[in-house]
ZAZA-455933 format. One record per residue: residue number from 0; residue in one letter; x, y, z of N, C-alpha, C, O in turn. Coordinates in steps of 0.02 Angstrom, whole numbers. Example, Ala and Ser with C-alpha at 12.3 -4.5 7.8 and 13.67 -1.06 7.14 Angstrom:
2
[rolum 0 a [660 -284 390] [615 -225 390] [660 -165 390] [712 -166 423]]
[rolum 1 s [642 -112 354] [684 -53 357] [645 2 394] [670 57 402]]
% end
This chain:
258
[rolum 0 m [984 859 -201] [944 834 -132] [981 768 -106] [991 716 -136]]
[rolum 1 s [997 786 -41] [1032 735 -18] [985 681 24] [932 697 51]]
[rolum 2 r [1012 615 26] [976 576 49] [1001 541 125] [1060 531 138]]
[rolum 3 v [954 529 163] [971 512 228] [982 431 213] [936 396 192]]
[rolum 4 q [1044 407 226] [1050 332 216] [1016 291 271] [1024 302 331]]
[rolum 5 t [982 247 250] [947 187 286] [1012 159 304] [1065 172 275]]
[rolum 6 t [1004 109 363] [1053 92 400] [1040 5 415] [1033 -21 470]]
[rolum 7 l [1039 -31 345] [1010 -97 350] [1053 -143 390] [1102 -110 407]]
[rolum 8 p [1059 -202 413] [1114 -254 440] [1163 -263 372] [1139 -266 316]]
[rolum 9 s [1216 -265 381] [1256 -288 338] [1237 -354 292] [1226 -409 318]]
[rolum 10 p [1234 -344 225] [1200 -397 181] [1239 -456 177] [1300 -450 182]]
[rolum 11 s [1213 -516 167] [1243 -574 161] [1292 -564 96] [1263 -540 47]]
[rolum 12 p [1358 -578 89] [1395 -591 36] [1372 -648 -11] [1388 -648 -71]]
[rolum 13 h [1337 -693 16] [1318 -757 -25] [1237 -735 -59] [1207 -783 -83]]
[rolum 14 v [1211 -686 -60] [1157 -662 -90] [1176 -644 -172] [1213 -596 -183]]
[rolum 15 s [1153 -678 -219] [1177 -663 -291] [1126 -620 -309] [1076 -610 -274]]
[rolum 16 r [1142 -588 -374] [1105 -546 -404] [1041 -585 -418] [987 -558 -408]]
[rolum 17 a [1044 -636 -437] [989 -691 -472] [941 -707 -403] [880 -719 -406]]
[rolum 18 d [978 -706 -347] [933 -727 -280] [889 -665 -262] [832 -670 -240]]
[rolum 19 l [925 -596 -274] [894 -529 -264] [833 -528 -309] [781 -508 -282]]
[rolum 20 r [830 -545 -371] [785 -548 -426] [717 -604 -387] [657 -598 -379]]
[rolum 21 m [758 -648 -374] [699 -704 -353] [668 -679 -288] [608 -689 -283]]
[rolum 22 q [699 -647 -237] [656 -614 -191] [619 -567 -209] [565 -573 -179]]
[rolum 23 i [619 -518 -248] [566 -483 -267] [521 -507 -307] [467 -478 -313]]
[rolum 24 l [534 -570 -344] [495 -609 -386] [428 -640 -336] [368 -633 -345]]
[rolum 25 l [461 -673 -289] [419 -701 -233] [368 -654 -199] [308 -667 -196]]
[rolum 26 v [396 -597 -173] [360 -554 -131] [315 -530 -157] [259 -537 -132]]
[rolum 27 l [326 -492 -217] [258 -472 -266] [221 -524 -292] [162 -513 -305]]
[rolum 28 g [250 -589 -304] [199 -637 -326] [143 -656 -280] [87 -674 -298]]
[rolum 29 m [168 -649 -210] [119 -675 -164] [75 -603 -132] [36 -605 -84]]
[rolum 30 s [89 -551 -165] [53 -497 -137] [32 -463 -195] [-8 -487 -235]]
[rolum 31 l [60 -404 -202] [36 -333 -237] [54 -350 -314] [24 -320 -359]]
[rolum 32 g [97 -391 -328] [104 -408 -411] [47 -442 -438] [23 -432 -494]]
[rolum 33 a [24 -486 -392] [-35 -527 -413] [-94 -487 -413] [-134 -492 -460]]
[rolum 34 s [-107 -442 -359] [-156 -393 -350] [-157 -351 -433] [-208 -343 -465]]
[rolum 35 a [-103 -334 -450] [-97 -284 -499] [-124 -327 -570] [-164 -300 -609]]
[rolum 36 v [-103 -382 -580] [-115 -427 -625] [-206 -437 -626] [-237 -433 -680]]
[rolum 37 y [-240 -450 -562] [-306 -450 -563] [-341 -391 -575] [-393 -386 -607]]
[rolum 38 s [-307 -342 -545] [-334 -272 -566] [-348 -246 -640] [-397 -213 -658]]
[rolum 39 v [-292 -267 -679] [-295 -252 -746] [-342 -275 -780] [-374 -245 -822]]
[rolum 40 l [-350 -344 -757] [-410 -388 -788] [-480 -362 -759] [-528 -368 -797]]
[rolum 41 d [-489 -336 -700] [-557 -304 -691] [-567 -246 -732] [-621 -228 -755]]
[rolum 42 l [-507 -217 -740] [-523 -144 -782] [-558 -161 -837] [-614 -143 -855]]
[rolum 43 v [-504 -214 -872] [-540 -248 -943] [-601 -263 -946] [-638 -243 -991]]
[rolum 44 e [-622 -301 -895] [-680 -322 -883] [-739 -276 -889] [-787 -286 -926]]
[rolum 45 m [-728 -216 -839] [-779 -161 -840] [-772 -117 -913] [-821 -82 -925]]
[rolum 46 a [-730 -116 -949] [-728 -88 -1003] [-761 -131 -1047] [-786 -102 -1095]]
[rolum 47 v [-768 -196 -1046] [-795 -242 -1099] [-856 -244 -1079] [-897 -245 -1125]]
[rolum 48 q [-882 -246 -1018] [-952 -263 -1005] [-1000 -206 -1019] [-1057 -220 -1037]]
[rolum 49 s [-982 -151 -1011] [-1022 -89 -1012] [-969 -33 -1007] [-940 -24 -1060]]
[rolum 50 s [-953 -2 -967] [-908 59 -967] [-889 80 -898] [-928 72 -852]]
[rolum 51 i [-815 113 -888] [-801 111 -823] [-838 153 -791] [-847 143 -731]]
[rolum 52 a [-869 212 -828] [-910 267 -787] [-979 225 -756] [-1002 238 -700]]
[rolum 53 e [-1004 180 -796] [-1066 144 -756] [-1038 93 -707] [-1079 72 -667]]
[rolum 54 s [-979 70 -702] [-964 24 -662] [-955 42 -585] [-953 102 -575]]
[rolum 55 s [-950 9 -539] [-950 15 -464] [-912 -20 -427] [-912 -77 -449]]
[rolum 56 t [-877 -14 -379] [-832 -63 -343] [-829 -50 -260] [-817 5 -233]]
[rolum 57 t [-840 -99 -234] [-844 -96 -154] [-772 -119 -119] [-745 -173 -127]]
[rolum 58 l [-751 -71 -83] [-688 -95 -59] [-671 -141 3] [-623 -177 13]]
[rolum 59 n [-734 -124 45] [-752 -177 110] [-816 -210 110] [-865 -184 138]]
[rolum 60 q [-819 -268 77] [-887 -304 75] [-889 -369 113] [-837 -402 122]]
[rolum 61 p [-955 -389 139] [-952 -436 181] [-928 -499 146] [-941 -515 88]]
[rolum 62 l [-889 -535 193] [-867 -595 160] [-906 -673 188] [-889 -731 178]]
[rolum 63 s [-951 -649 219] [-1007 -692 250] [-1061 -667 266] [-1058 -611 291]]
[rolum 64 p [-1128 -697 256] [-1205 -680 271] [-1189 -677 343] [-1212 -625 365]]
[rolum 65 v [-1163 -707 382] [-1148 -732 452] [-1112 -676 482] [-1054 -676 462]]
[rolum 66 p [-1128 -616 532] [-1084 -570 550] [-1027 -595 592] [-974 -564 586]]
[rolum 67 v [-1028 -644 632] [-970 -672 663] [-918 -705 618] [-857 -695 621]]
[rolum 68 i [-952 -749 574] [-894 -778 527] [-867 -724 477] [-814 -731 448]]
[rolum 69 d [-911 -666 468] [-879 -615 425] [-827 -593 453] [-773 -590 423]]
[rolum 70 a [-835 -574 516] [-781 -553 560] [-715 -590 561] [-662 -560 550]]
[rolum 71 l [-717 -654 574] [-673 -704 578] [-624 -711 523] [-564 -721 527]]
[rolum 72 r [-673 -702 454] [-627 -705 384] [-592 -649 379] [-535 -643 358]]
[rolum 73 r [-632 -606 400] [-587 -534 390] [-525 -534 432] [-473 -517 404]]
[rolum 74 l [-524 -550 487] [-459 -554 527] [-417 -600 510] [-357 -594 522]]
[rolum 75 t [-450 -666 471] [-389 -711 445] [-374 -682 398] [-313 -679 401]]
[rolum 76 s [-396 -648 337] [-376 -624 283] [-324 -566 303] [-275 -560 266]]
[rolum 77 i [-329 -527 350] [-283 -472 380] [-215 -508 394] [-161 -486 374]]
[rolum 78 c [-226 -568 431] [-165 -601 465] [-111 -623 406] [-50 -613 404]]
[rolum 79 f [-168 -669 341] [-122 -695 291] [-92 -638 255] [-36 -649 233]]
[rolum 80 a [-119 -576 243] [-93 -523 204] [-22 -510 231] [28 -505 195]]
[rolum 81 i [-22 -505 290] [43 -485 335] [99 -527 312] [157 -506 309]]
[rolum 82 v [78 -598 292] [143 -645 287] [186 -617 232] [247 -617 244]]
[rolum 83 p [169 -595 178] [221 -564 133] [262 -509 152] [319 -504 130]]
[rolum 84 v [236 -464 197] [275 -417 236] [333 -457 280] [391 -438 281]]
[rolum 85 v [314 -506 310] [354 -535 345] [415 -561 305] [475 -550 317]]
[rolum 86 l [391 -594 261] [434 -627 207] [489 -573 181] [550 -584 179]]
[rolum 87 a [462 -519 165] [507 -461 136] [559 -444 183] [618 -442 166]]
[rolum 88 l [536 -429 256] [582 -422 299] [639 -474 319] [697 -460 334]]
[rolum 89 w [618 -523 317] [663 -586 317] [706 -583 258] [764 -593 275]]
[rolum 90 f [702 -574 207] [745 -569 149] [787 -512 162] [846 -528 155]]
[rolum 91 l [780 -448 180] [813 -404 199] [854 -417 256] [912 -395 256]]
[rolum 92 a [830 -452 311] [874 -459 358] [931 -524 356] [979 -532 393]]
[rolum 93 g [911 -562 305] [951 -622 302] [930 -689 368] [924 -748 351]]
[rolum 94 t [923 -671 425] [907 -713 473] [840 -671 520] [826 -611 519]]
[rolum 95 t [810 -725 556] [765 -690 587] [779 -656 652] [736 -619 677]]
[rolum 96 s [840 -666 683] [869 -615 732] [874 -549 720] [880 -505 763]]
[rolum 97 r [872 -540 647] [910 -469 620] [838 -427 594] [850 -371 571]]
[rolum 98 i [793 -440 596] [726 -415 581] [722 -350 609] [725 -296 580]]
[rolum 99 p [713 -364 683] [722 -279 730] [764 -235 692] [743 -179 676]]
[rolum 100 a [833 -256 673] [886 -204 646] [852 -179 594] [838 -120 597]]
[rolum 101 v [831 -220 532] [799 -200 472] [743 -151 476] [737 -101 441]]
[rolum 102 l [699 -174 531] [650 -117 540] [677 -63 577] [636 -17 580]]
[rolum 103 r [733 -50 608] [760 12 629] [787 35 558] [764 87 535]]
[rolum 104 g [835 -1 523] [857 30 459] [809 54 406] [830 92 363]]
[rolum 105 i [735 30 407] [706 64 353] [665 118 395] [627 156 366]]
[rolum 106 g [674 121 464] [631 185 488] [558 160 501] [513 199 488]]
[rolum 107 a [543 101 524] [493 71 544] [504 53 609] [514 -3 633]]
[rolum 108 d [502 115 640] [508 102 720] [488 174 744] [477 217 701]]
[rolum 109 a [482 188 813] [469 237 856] [515 283 896] [507 310 950]]
[rolum 110 r [567 286 852] [619 324 882] [607 408 857] [633 454 888]]
[rolum 111 r [573 417 811] [554 489 800] [489 511 781] [475 532 725]]
[rolum 112 p [444 504 836] [359 487 829] [347 557 814] [301 565 774]]
[rolum 113 g [380 619 837] [356 690 817] [365 694 747] [314 703 714]]
[rolum 114 h [426 688 714] [445 702 649] [400 657 605] [372 676 554]]
[rolum 115 d [397 592 631] [364 542 587] [292 568 585] [268 568 528]]
[rolum 116 a [251 591 634] [180 599 638] [169 664 602] [114 678 578]]
[rolum 117 a [228 706 598] [206 777 568] [206 771 488] [167 801 452]]
[rolum 118 r [256 728 467] [275 714 398] [208 672 382] [177 684 330]]
[rolum 119 g [188 626 423] [133 590 386] [65 627 386] [20 609 348]]
[rolum 120 l [59 678 429] [7 717 433] [0 755 366] [-49 753 329]]
[rolum 121 a [64 795 355] [68 828 281] [50 785 232] [7 805 192]]
[rolum 122 l [71 734 224] [68 684 174] [-5 660 154] [-28 648 98]]
[rolum 123 f [-36 659 222] [-106 648 216] [-145 696 190] [-188 686 148]]
[rolum 124 a [-131 755 216] [-168 813 189] [-168 822 107] [-216 828 69]]
[rolum 125 v [-92 823 92] [-87 829 28] [-124 783 -17] [-164 806 -58]]
[rolum 126 m [-112 712 -10] [-127 652 -45] [-217 650 -41] [-256 637 -86]]
[rolum 127 g [-231 665 27] [-303 656 31] [-351 709 -16] [-401 694 -47]]
[rolum 128 g [-316 775 -9] [-350 817 -61] [-343 806 -121] [-391 823 -155]]
[rolum 129 g [-290 779 -153] [-279 763 -214] [-319 703 -230] [-346 696 -285]]
[rolum 130 t [-323 664 -188] [-361 607 -200] [-433 620 -224] [-458 596 -275]]
[rolum 131 l [-462 663 -181] [-538 679 -200] [-545 732 -255] [-600 735 -281]]
[rolum 132 v [-502 770 -273] [-499 798 -338] [-493 747 -409] [-524 755 -461]]
[rolum 133 l [-452 700 -397] [-449 664 -441] [-503 614 -460] [-513 591 -516]]
[rolum 134 y [-543 596 -395] [-600 554 -402] [-655 578 -433] [-695 548 -469]]
[rolum 135 q [-654 647 -413] [-716 689 -438] [-702 698 -533] [-746 690 -575]]
[rolum 136 a [-653 710 -541] [-618 722 -604] [-650 668 -655] [-690 671 -702]]
[rolum 137 g [-609 612 -619] [-624 543 -661] [-683 531 -674] [-700 511 -730]]
[rolum 138 r [-734 544 -613] [-813 515 -614] [-835 566 -688] [-865 549 -739]]
[rolum 139 a [-809 629 -670] [-849 671 -732] [-825 661 -799] [-859 672 -849]]
[rolum 140 l [-756 637 -801] [-737 610 -877] [-755 533 -896] [-749 506 -951]]
[rolum 141 g [-780 503 -831] [-798 441 -867] [-743 376 -850] [-753 318 -870]]
[rolum 142 i [-694 393 -818] [-634 355 -816] [-619 325 -759] [-566 295 -749]]
[rolum 143 t [-682 336 -705] [-661 305 -642] [-732 281 -628] [-785 309 -643]]
[rolum 144 a [-720 214 -591] [-778 185 -563] [-810 221 -518] [-780 271 -497]]
[rolum 145 e [-877 206 -492] [-903 226 -425] [-886 198 -368] [-917 145 -361]]
[rolum 146 i [-847 210 -320] [-825 180 -258] [-862 186 -205] [-881 241 -183]]
[rolum 147 t [-879 116 -174] [-912 133 -102] [-855 95 -66] [-827 44 -84]]
[rolum 148 t [-844 139 -3] [-799 106 38] [-808 54 79] [-758 24 97]]
[rolum 149 s [-877 33 103] [-885 -14 142] [-969 -21 138] [-1010 25 140]]
[rolum 150 t [-979 -90 134] [-1045 -97 140] [-1055 -159 202] [-1098 -204 198]]
[rolum 151 l [-1012 -152 252] [-1017 -199 307] [-1076 -187 363] [-1102 -131 365]]
[rolum 152 e [-1096 -230 403] [-1150 -227 438] [-1130 -181 493] [-1074 -189 516]]
[rolum 153 n [-1168 -133 519] [-1144 -93 580] [-1149 -133 642] [-1203 -146 669]]
[rolum 154 t [-1089 -155 663] [-1088 -195 729] [-1037 -162 768] [-1005 -117 740]]
[rolum 155 w [-1024 -179 832] [-969 -147 874] [-908 -153 851] [-860 -116 861]]
[rolum 156 w [-910 -215 810] [-826 -232 791] [-818 -210 714] [-770 -233 683]]
[rolum 157 t [-858 -172 684] [-835 -136 616] [-795 -90 609] [-759 -82 559]]
[rolum 158 v [-798 -43 670] [-734 13 671] [-679 -19 662] [-644 -13 613]]
[rolum 159 p [-664 -66 721] [-600 -94 734] [-570 -146 674] [-511 -151 659]]
[rolum 160 l [-616 -176 649] [-604 -202 594] [-588 -159 529] [-549 -183 488]]
[rolum 161 l [-614 -102 520] [-605 -70 458] [-516 -32 485] [-470 -26 444]]
[rolum 162 l [-511 -16 546] [-451 14 554] [-390 -30 540] [-336 -11 515]]
[rolum 163 l [-411 -109 566] [-362 -154 559] [-336 -159 483] [-277 -159 464]]
[rolum 164 t [-393 -164 446] [-381 -167 364] [-343 -102 345] [-293 -110 310]]
[rolum 165 a [-358 -41 364] [-321 11 339] [-250 12 375] [-213 55 351]]
[rolum 166 l [-226 -18 419] [-165 -36 461] [-136 -90 400] [-91 -70 364]]
[rolum 167 r [-160 -150 391] [-137 -198 337] [-128 -164 282] [-70 -173 264]]
[rolum 168 h [-161 -125 238] [-147 -89 193] [-88 -46 180] [-54 -47 129]]
[rolum 169 a [-80 -7 232] [-21 34 247] [50 -17 249] [99 -12 213]]
[rolum 170 l [38 -60 297] [93 -108 301] [112 -144 242] [172 -143 230]]
[rolum 171 v [75 -175 203] [81 -210 152] [112 -163 84] [156 -186 48]]
[rolum 172 e [88 -108 75] [108 -56 23] [165 -24 40] [207 -21 -4]]
[rolum 173 e [181 5 102] [221 34 103] [300 5 115] [354 29 99]]
[rolum 174 i [283 -59 152] [347 -92 167] [382 -132 110] [443 -135 101]]
[rolum 175 i [333 -164 72] [351 -193 -1] [349 -154 -44] [401 -161 -77]]
[rolum 176 v [313 -109 -66] [313 -70 -120] [356 -20 -126] [380 -4 -180]]
[rolum 177 v [376 21 -45] [432 65 -38] [493 36 -25] [536 21 -66]]
[rolum 178 a [494 29 46] [557 4 75] [580 -58 41] [632 -48 11]]
[rolum 179 f [557 -117 36] [585 -180 17] [607 -171 -65] [662 -190 -85]]
[rolum 180 l [557 -138 -112] [579 -136 -170] [640 -92 -170] [692 -117 -192]]
[rolum 181 a [641 -22 -147] [682 13 -159] [764 -21 -137] [816 -13 -170]]
[rolum 182 e [758 -54 -83] [823 -80 -50] [843 -127 -100] [902 -127 -116]]
[rolum 183 r [800 -172 -131] [824 -230 -171] [847 -196 -230] [905 -203 -250]]
[rolum 184 m [805 -158 -261] [829 -124 -331] [894 -95 -318] [943 -117 -349]]
[rolum 185 r [900 -46 -274] [961 -9 -258] [1029 -56 -247] [1087 -38 -259]]
[rolum 186 r [1006 -129 -219] [1063 -169 -208] [1085 -196 -289] [1142 -208 -309]]
[rolum 187 l [1033 -198 -319] [1050 -226 -391] [1073 -171 -438] [1073 -181 -499]]
[rolum 188 g [1091 -119 -413] [1127 -47 -442] [1074 -17 -477] [1091 11 -529]]
[rolum 189 r [1012 -15 -461] [965 33 -504] [957 84 -463] [957 82 -402]]
[rolum 190 s [950 151 -515] [946 220 -503] [887 225 -455] [846 180 -448]]
[rolum 191 w [884 289 -418] [820 311 -375] [763 334 -427] [703 335 -413]]
[rolum 192 w [790 353 -489] [742 374 -539] [698 308 -563] [640 313 -583]]
[rolum 193 t [740 234 -557] [711 184 -578] [669 162 -536] [612 142 -548]]
[rolum 194 v [701 164 -479] [658 142 -415] [579 170 -405] [528 138 -397]]
[rolum 195 a [590 241 -408] [526 273 -411] [479 261 -467] [419 261 -457]]
[rolum 196 i [502 250 -523] [461 244 -586] [434 165 -563] [374 161 -549]]
[rolum 197 v [469 111 -558] [441 43 -546] [382 40 -493] [326 14 -500]]
[rolum 198 s [410 79 -429] [359 72 -382] [297 111 -389] [245 92 -362]]
[rolum 199 s [300 164 -421] [245 200 -438] [196 181 -476] [137 193 -466]]
[rolum 200 v [226 138 -540] [185 109 -596] [139 48 -565] [80 36 -578]]
[rolum 201 l [191 7 -513] [156 -46 -488] [94 -24 -441] [41 -56 -440]]
[rolum 202 r [105 28 -405] [52 59 -352] [2 84 -392] [-57 78 -378]]
[rolum 203 a [22 112 -443] [-58 122 -490] [-87 64 -518] [-148 57 -525]]
[rolum 204 s [-38 15 -536] [-67 -43 -576] [-123 -82 -539] [-174 -102 -568]]
[rolum 205 y [-110 -94 -469] [-144 -139 -434] [-208 -89 -403] [-244 -118 -363]]
[rolum 206 h [-222 -26 -417] [-272 19 -406] [-316 22 -473] [-364 60 -476]]
[rolum 207 l [-299 -15 -520] [-331 -15 -586] [-406 -30 -584] [-446 -5 -622]]
[rolum 208 y [-419 -68 -542] [-487 -95 -532] [-549 -33 -501] [-611 -37 -504]]
[rolum 209 q [-511 15 -476] [-553 78 -480] [-561 115 -535] [-606 156 -535]]
[rolum 210 g [-532 110 -576] [-532 158 -641] [-456 185 -655] [-407 171 -622]]
[rolum 211 v [-459 226 -712] [-395 259 -721] [-378 309 -682] [-320 324 -669]]
[rolum 212 g [-439 346 -654] [-419 407 -616] [-384 389 -547] [-337 422 -526]]
[rolum 213 p [-407 340 -515] [-372 331 -454] [-294 299 -461] [-248 306 -420]]
[rolum 214 a [-292 268 -512] [-236 240 -545] [-180 299 -543] [-127 301 -512]]
[rolum 215 l [-209 345 -586] [-173 403 -597] [-142 439 -531] [-83 456 -531]]
[rolum 216 g [-181 449 -476] [-169 462 -416] [-137 432 -380] [-114 466 -334]]
[rolum 217 n [-120 371 -378] [-88 317 -351] [-22 333 -384] [26 342 -345]]
[rolum 218 l [-13 339 -444] [44 346 -470] [81 406 -452] [142 403 -452]]
[rolum 219 v [54 456 -440] [80 520 -403] [97 510 -340] [153 527 -321]]
[rolum 220 m [56 483 -303] [77 464 -235] [127 412 -227] [155 405 -173]]
[rolum 221 g [142 370 -282] [194 333 -281] [267 364 -278] [313 347 -241]]
[rolum 222 l [266 419 -331] [324 456 -345] [337 492 -289] [396 497 -271]]
[rolum 223 v [288 519 -255] [301 570 -187] [325 522 -135] [368 543 -97]]
[rolum 224 f [305 461 -128] [318 427 -72] [386 402 -79] [422 409 -29]]
[rolum 225 v [412 373 -136] [469 366 -138] [528 420 -132] [587 409 -118]]
[rolum 226 w [501 472 -143] [550 543 -144] [561 547 -65] [617 558 -42]]
[rolum 227 c [512 538 -30] [512 556 40] [557 499 82] [597 511 127]]
[rolum 228 y [537 433 56] [584 382 85] [662 396 67] [708 388 106]]
[rolum 229 r [667 415 8] [751 434 -9] [767 486 30] [814 484 69]]
[rolum 230 r [721 547 22] [747 599 76] [764 603 137] [812 634 158]]
[rolum 231 y [711 559 181] [721 556 252] [740 487 271] [754 481 330]]
[rolum 232 g [742 439 238] [761 375 256] [723 335 299] [746 285 325]]
[rolum 233 r [664 354 308] [606 317 341] [540 304 307] [514 344 268]]
[rolum 234 v [509 234 328] [458 228 297] [407 241 347] [349 234 325]]
[rolum 235 m [411 256 399] [358 290 445] [305 329 434] [247 315 446]]
[rolum 236 p [326 375 410] [294 440 394] [236 414 327] [180 438 315]]
[rolum 237 l [271 361 291] [218 349 236] [174 297 275] [115 306 259]]
[rolum 238 l [181 253 313] [129 217 359] [81 259 389] [21 247 388]]
[rolum 239 v [109 312 417] [57 353 455] [16 375 389] [-42 355 383]]
[rolum 240 a [40 409 349] [-18 450 297] [-50 396 263] [-109 403 245]]
[rolum 241 h [-12 333 249] [-76 282 211] [-129 256 255] [-188 252 241]]
[rolum 242 f [-104 241 306] [-157 223 372] [-213 276 375] [-272 260 370]]
[rolum 243 l [-190 346 386] [-257 386 387] [-296 385 333] [-357 379 333]]
[rolum 244 l [-248 395 268] [-290 398 207] [-353 348 200] [-406 369 177]]
[rolum 245 d [-344 275 223] [-382 231 213] [-437 228 279] [-496 211 272]]
[rolum 246 a [-411 246 334] [-460 241 388] [-504 295 369] [-562 277 361]]
[rolum 247 v [-493 352 360] [-527 409 346] [-590 397 300] [-649 405 313]]
[rolum 248 g [-555 374 238] [-591 344 181] [-638 290 199] [-696 292 178]]
[rolum 249 f [-617 240 238] [-668 199 269] [-718 209 315] [-771 179 315]]
[rolum 250 l [-699 254 357] [-736 268 426] [-790 327 407] [-845 318 432]]
[rolum 251 a [-783 386 366] [-809 425 356] [-889 428 337] [-932 465 361]]
[rolum 252 p [-897 373 284] [-959 344 258] [-998 322 306] [-1057 337 312]]
[rolum 253 q [-955 274 356] [-979 238 410] [-999 274 461] [-1051 257 489]]
[rolum 254 l [-962 330 484] [-995 370 536] [-1048 426 499] [-1082 462 535]]
[rolum 255 v [-1050 428 446] [-1100 477 427] [-1175 444 423] [-1226 473 439]]
[rolum 256 a [-1170 384 400] [-1226 330 400] [-1247 312 467] [-1306 296 474]]
[rolum 257 g [-1210 313 517] [-1223 277 586] [-1242 328 620] [-1258 322 679]]
% end
């Protein structure tokens, strides 16, 4: 299988291997690495307090009983969550002026909208169907918590906020866990198999708060997404697929209830 090479700006010769490792540590420590640790603790807590099957988790719950404050807190949370993404891009670029070139290099641009949309929709269909099957199987086996996607009050801004949340998840996960991690690990001399395993295990680990079933589903999703990034050299199809997965998951119950 051939790989379409990403075309990142020429790396700075002054970035040492220790600096590359520190960049990975800082970005993950500010984002999904921390989420993974908390998620493991959540899983242990569920298992100790009762059982995973009897536990439940809500993906989008109110941050304030006052609707306007809740919306403002949610917007603030989305903005702060994007900071590690910008940091990852800045590390890849070396300077602020080269960030647009990095976005083109990892394929986070609009140069190939048709191909990106088609591949994103295909990934959405495959991963979406698989996610539903694994969730139902996990509930039947008692290894998956009951998941409620949203308990937000139904206001005019609820749908836009849920869509922004889906976009946030797509940007944070695919740019950091796939593009940034792959480019940095490859520069450290790691094989694509190592990249795929590390990326997919990380993706699975920060979903453990939902139970073992969703974590296994995200493990498979991680392997597939790294393969796609290696094959096509573009992260945009992954962004499209991830956004659609979360958007449909968040909005479907909301629309049915409304």
